[in-house]
N, C-alpha and C positions, 0 to 999 in steps of 0.2 A: 866476178866483179870486173867491170871494164877498166881500161887504163885511166880514163878521165875521172872515174869515181875513186880510183886508188890515189891519184894525184890530189884530188880535192880532199880526200880523207887525210892525207899527209899534211896538206896545207892547213886544214882545220885543226889538226892536232898541234901544229906548230904555233898557231895564233891563239891557242887557248880554248878551242871548241872541240876537244876530244870527245865529249859526251854529246855533242851537237844539240845543245839546249836551244830550242827555238820557240819555246812556249810563250815567252814574254816579248813584247814589242821592242824593248830596249836591247835584248839579246840579238834579235834579228837585225836591228839597226847597226849594232856593233859589227856583226858578221858581214853585213853588206859593205860597210865602209872600210873594214880591214881588207877585204878581198879586192875592193876597188883600188885601194892604195897599194896593195901587194902587186897587182898587175902593172902598176906604174914602174915597178922596179925591174920589169922585164920578164916576169913569170906570167905568161899568158895562159890563163885557165880557160879562155874562150868566152868569158862572160862580157856582154855588152850592156851598157847602162843608158838609161834615159833619166830625165829630170822628174823627180817626184817630190812630195811634200817635205820630206826630210833629206832632200838632196839626191845624189846619184843612187839609182835603184835598178837592180837587174832581176826581172821576174824569173829568168832562166836559172839564176843562182838560187833563188828561193825554192824553186821546184827541185833543183838538183840536191840541195841540202836536205829537204824533207825526204826525198827518195833515198838518199844515202843513209839517213838516219834509220829508215826501215831496213835497208839492205844489210847494214852492219849487224843487225840482230841475228842473221843467219849465215853471213858470208864474211869470213875473217881473212880473206886473201891479202888484204893490205898489210897484214902483220909481217909479211916477208919482205917489205920494201922500206928503204930509208931515203932521205933526201941526200943528193950528192953535195959535195963541198961548195960548188959554184952556186947551186940553188940555195943552200943554207946561207951563203953570204948575202944573197938578196933578201932573205928574211931578216938578217941582221940590219940591213939598210932600212927595211920597213920598221923595225924596232926603233931605230934612230929617228925616223920621220915622225912616228906616232907617240913617242915618249911624252908623257904628260908630266911636266915639271910640278913639283910641290908648290911652287910660287904662283901657278896659274889657278885662277878661280873658275874652274870648269870641271864638269864631270866627264868621264871618258867618252861617253856616247856623244856629248855635245862637242867635244874637241875633235873627235873623228868626223862628225858631221861637218864641222867647219872646215877641216883640212880637205876633205873630199869635195865639198861644195865649192870652195874657192878654186881648186884645181879644175873642176868641171866647168865652172863659169869662165875661167880664163882660157881653157883650151878646147872645150867640147861644145859649149853653148853657141848658138848662132848670134853673131854680132853683125848687124847690117852696116857694111862699109868699114868694118874694123878688122884688122889682122892681129893686132897685139894690144888688147885693152890694158889700161893701167890699173894700179891698185884701186884708185878712187872710182874708176868706172866699174870694176868688178864689185867693189864694196857697195856701190849704188844698186847694182843689180841684185846683189845678195840680200840687202835689206828690203827690197821690194817683195821678194818672195819669202823672206825669213825676218820679219820685223823684230823678232826676239833678239837679234844681234845689233839692233840700232844703237843701243846704249853700251855695247861691248866692243867699241872700235879698237881699243888697245888689245883685246884678246884676238880680234880679227887680224890686226897688224902682226901680232906674235905668230899666228898661224901662217900668215903670208910669208913672214921671214923664215919660218921653219921650212916651208916649201922652197923658198928661194935658196936657202943654205944647202938644200939637197938637190938643187938643179931642176926643180919642178915648176918654177915660174918661167924660166927661160926655155925649157923643153917640155914637151908633152909627156914623154916617158924618159926613163934613164937608159933605154936601149933602143 
């Protein structure tokens, strides 16, 4: 097992994908968004994202996850490795960012899609003549491609605030 697969396996274990369940669309969506958001904490797994129907999507991550799922059937080399304390602290930051409050009326996959999409639209998406789009501008772009959020502006504001509270509105990444 190569070092990239070992790190990916450790990351997947830490974010709740130890069995690498990829059969359902919702599971794959959650995996994509958690890894996108994890990389913002400074753990660069090397996956690059582009815009897709459900927000940021990495074909390379999908391929790697499916390949890893097959590989762990016969190669258990990852079992000898642990995350170091500095890396673990970044996962704790991810936990803080993605925590879904009981008061929010959203499912986990929707919340993660919203967090990742807002960040992507703010920092990655092309804006003609704009360097620092505002919440209203990002919200406008969001609902053009995701009209299901049109009537959920308060939820979108909450997600934006969560990103802001964690430094991800002001900065593209935390490192």
